[in-house]
N, C-alpha and C positions, 0 to 999 in steps of 0.2 A: 767757365764764368769768372768774373772778377767779383769777389765777395768781401764785404767789409763787415766784420763783426764789431759791435759796440756794446760796452757794458760799463757799469759803475766800477766794480772792484772784481778781480779774478780770485774768487774764493768760494769756499763751501762746495756743495753739490752742483750749483749752477755753474761755478767756475770750472769744475771738472768736465761737465757736459759740454761747455763751450770749447774747451781744449780738445776733447775727444772728437767732437764734430769738425772742428778746424782741421785737425790732423787727418781725418779721413777724407775731407774735401781736398786738401792739398795732395794726398796720395792719389786722389782720383783726376788730378791734373788741373784743378781750379787754382786761380790766383787768390791768395788769402792775405788780408790785412786785419789787424786787431787794434782797437783803440779803447782806452779805458781812462778812469779819472786819475789825475796826477797826485793831488794832495791826499794824504792818508790821515785818519783820525783814530782815536783810541778804539772805538767800537767798529770802525770800518776801514778795512785795510786789505792789501793783496796778500795772498798766501804764497810762500816760496815754492812749494812743490809744484803746482800747476804751471807757474812761471818758468821754472826750470825745465819742465817738459816742453814748453813752447820753444825755449832756447835751444834745447837739443834737437828739436824738429826743424830749426831754422826759420821759425815763424816769429817775426818781431812784434812785440807789444809796444805801442806808442801811447803816451799819455798826454792828457789835456785837462785844463780846468775851465768850466766844471761840467762834467758829465754825471755829477751826482747831486750837488745842491740845487734846490729850487730857487734859483736867483736870476732874474731876467738879465742883468748885466753880465754875470759870469757865464751864463748859457749862451748869450750872444757872442761874447768873446770866444768861447770854445768853438762856436759855429763858424766864426771868421777864421780862426786858426786851422780848423780842420779843412776848410775850403782852400786856404792858401797853401797848406802843407801838401795836399793832394792834387794841386792844380796841374802838376807835371805827370800825374798818373792818369792813364786813360780811364774814362768814366766807369764806375761800378755798375754791375748789372743788378746786384742785390746788396742792400744795406740791411743787415740782420741784427737788430738790437735785442738786448737781453734784459731790459728794463725801460720804463717809459721816458725817464728823463734823457738817457742817451738817444732814444728813438726820436724825441722831440728836437733835440740839438742837431742830430744828423739830418733830419729832414729839412731843417732851416739851412743846414750847410750845403746840401746837395740837391734840393728840389729844382733849381734852375740848371743843373748839369745837363749837358748834351746827351741825349738818350736817357732821360730821367730814369734812375734806378727804381726797382721795386723796394718798397719799405715794409719790412717784416719785424714782428716782435714776438719773442717768447715770454710768456708770463710764468716766470719760475715760482712765484709765490706772492700772495697779496700783502703779507706782513701784518703787523699789529699796530704800527706807529703812525698810520695815516689819519689826518683829520678830513673833514668833509671837502675842504678846498683842494687838498692834495688828490683825493679821490677823483673829484671832478676833473681836475687838470689831466690825470692819467686816462680817465675814460675819454675825454675829448681827444687826447693824443691817439689812443688806439682807434678811435673811430675815423681818423684821417689816414690810417695805414692801409696797405694793400691786403694784409692778412695778419692775424694774431694766433699764435699757437699756444694752446693750453696743454698742460701735461696729463690731464685726465678729465673725465666728465664733470667731476666736482668743480674744477677750476673753470670749466666752460659755463656751468650753471651759475657760479658766482659772478662772472664777468656779465653775463646777461642780466642778472639781478641788479648789477651796478649800472647798466645802460649801455654796454658795448653791443653793437649790432651783431646779431647772430650770423649774418652773412659773412662776416669777416673772420669768424672763429674756426679753428681746425684743431682737433685733438691729436697731438703728437707725443707719445710717452718718451720719457728719457730711456736711454739704453746704456748698458755697460757691457764690457767684454764678457763673453760666456766662458772664458778661461779662468780657473780659480787662481787667486793671488798666490804667488810663490811664498811658501812658508818663511816667516821671519822669526828669528830667535827673540825671545823676550828679554828685556833689559834685566840686569841682575836685581834691581830694586823691585821690579814687578814680579819676578820670579820668587823673590823672598816674600813678598806680600801674599801671593797665591798659596805659598807653602806654610804660611804662618799659622794657619788653622786647618782643620779637616773640614772644609766647606762642603755643605750639602749641595748647594747650587752656586754657580759663579755667573754673574750677569756682566754683559758688556754694553756700554752706551757710547755711541760714536756721534760726534757733532760738536759745534761750537757751544762752549759752556756759557749759558746765558738764560735770560728770562723765558725767550721763546721756546727753547728746547726743553726747559722745565726740569732740569736734572734734580732739583731738590725734592721733587716728587718721589723719584726713585730712592733718594737717600732716606726719606721719611719711611718709605715702604720696607727698606732693608732693615731699618731699626725695629720697625714693628714685627717683622719675621723673626728677628734675632730674640726679641722679647718673648716670643711664644715658642721658642726652642728650636727654630729652624735656622741653622747657621748659614747664612747667605752673605755674599759680598758683591760689590759693584766696582767695576773699573771704568773710568771715563777717559776717553781719547778725544782730544780737540783742543783748539785754542781758547783762551778766555775772552768773553765779550769785553770785559773790562778787568784790569788787574785787581786781584783780591777777591773776586766773586766766588770762586770755588771754595776758598777757605771760609768765607762768610757762610756759605750754605752748609759746609761741614760743621761749623760751630753751631748753627741754628738747629741742625738735625742731630747733633751729638753722634756722629757716625765715623770719628776719625779712625777707629780700628777696623771698620767694615768697608771702607771706601779707599780708592787709590786713583790718582789722576796722573796721566802720563804727559800731559801737554799735547802739543801738535806733533805727530809723527808721520813718517811717509808710509804709504800703503797700509793704512790702519785696518782694513778688512782681513789682512793676513793673520791678525790676532784672534779672529773668530774661532779657530780650531781649538783654542785653549779654553773656551767658555761653553756653558750649557745653553745659553740663550742670549739674545740681544733684546734690549728694552729701549723703546723710543717714546718718552712721555710727553711729546710736544703739544704746545698750545696751538701752533700754526705750522703748516708745511706746504710745500709745493708738491714734489714728489721725492721723497728722501731716498738717496742712492744707497744708503746703508741698509735699508730694507731689501733692496734688490741684491745687494752683496750677500746678505744673510740667506736669501732664497737660493742664490747660487751656491753657497756652501752648505746647504741643507741644515741650517741652524734655526731653531724655533725663534719666532719674533713675538714679542709682547709690545702692542702699540696702543697709544691713547685713542679714544673713540672720537676722532675728528674725521670728517668726510674723506680727506685725501688719504689718510692712512687706512680707514675702513674700506675703501675701494680697493686697496692692495691686499690687505690681509683678512678681509671678510671671506665668507664661503669656505671656512676651514682651511685658511692658509696662514693663520696666526691666531693669537689670543688678544682680544680687544679689552680694554678697561677704561672706566671713567676716571677723570682726574680731579673731580671734586673732593674725593677722599681716597685713602689708600685701600679701603675695605675690599673693593672688587679685585684689585690686583693681588692682594694678600691671599684672598680666597682661591684665586686661580693657581697660585703657587702651592698652597696647602693641598689642593686637589690634583696636583701635577701627576699626570700619567705618562710614563715613558713610552708605552705602546701607542697611545693616542698622539703623543708629540711626533712620533715617527711618521704616522700617516699624514699629519698636517704638513711636515716639512717636505714629504714627497709631493703633495699637492702643490705647495708653493714652488718646489723646484721645477715641475712641469710647466706651471703657469709662467714662470720666469723665461724659460727657453722658448716659449711660444710667442711672447709679446715684447721682451725688453732687451733684444740684443742691439748692439752698436750698429750693425748693418741695417736693422729695421728702422732705426732712428735716422740713419743717414739717407736712406731711400725715401722716407716720408718727407724730409725737409727738401730733398731734391725735387720731389713731386710738387710740393708747395711752391718753390720757386718757379717751376716751369709753368704753373697755372697763370 
């Protein structure tokens, strides 16, 4: 098949899923093209690691404006540019969008193509910043597509509640490699931090540093734990949503000696082996790959009690906590039982291998295309 993937920006977990899927499809003999937004902004940009993976695989990323902004003129220009750019390329069989704006633009660009392609969208996460007009626009777009993939039942229920037709929805979980990440040496500065005190527990938090991922919750919880005599630290891996945000959170939480930020690094999950548990205090998620990576590595996961995380780590596959205050999280750490944690991580490891492999994701999308 000839498959076009379209997204806003190649970043975060959604970017890694797109790259993994595209590479598997290319290895299976399909013709793959990828398009994304050209102009980057402070809070919205491409990450270098997934782009470098595409380059090494020989998959070209082509950029157009705008596949991101909700601007009628810019979207029309992008559709015209896409149509002109791919006019010499034989028609696509599938246009697979990874957000609603690129889905809308690509449909405008290729709806009249000979042998009209199937239009598919993966809803990687609803986000926190949509107003009613944006929501209505996205729902209208999804209701014109051939199929919409959600990452879990929580996502499916959310879209139905927003007005997306149930008949268009298909649950396809994200998948990652079942092979453990190759061990990576810690930077000298991170090694010094971890050795600076005799920490009782060391927590790792992976993801973009920003409001949605809610890292300040973990900082406040770490301070409270140290105040009651439990020496804990937290290390954060990921790029900042906007410059200065991490330091602002450190200042507000007064946790300079208990926290460390690495910035964006390659193969972040390879650091899991150096920590006792991973914490994800997010306010909103699609399906966080960092949780699957922790399952794979048999590391205990503490996660905020939102439906997308609860669906993953509920049923004794992790420890849930509310984010209204740090009380529940602190209590969970105070009552930490090593033997119980081992049983939980074994459950999570088995669950991961049954449902979240790259091969399972690849087969599920192929089945959706073929429908």
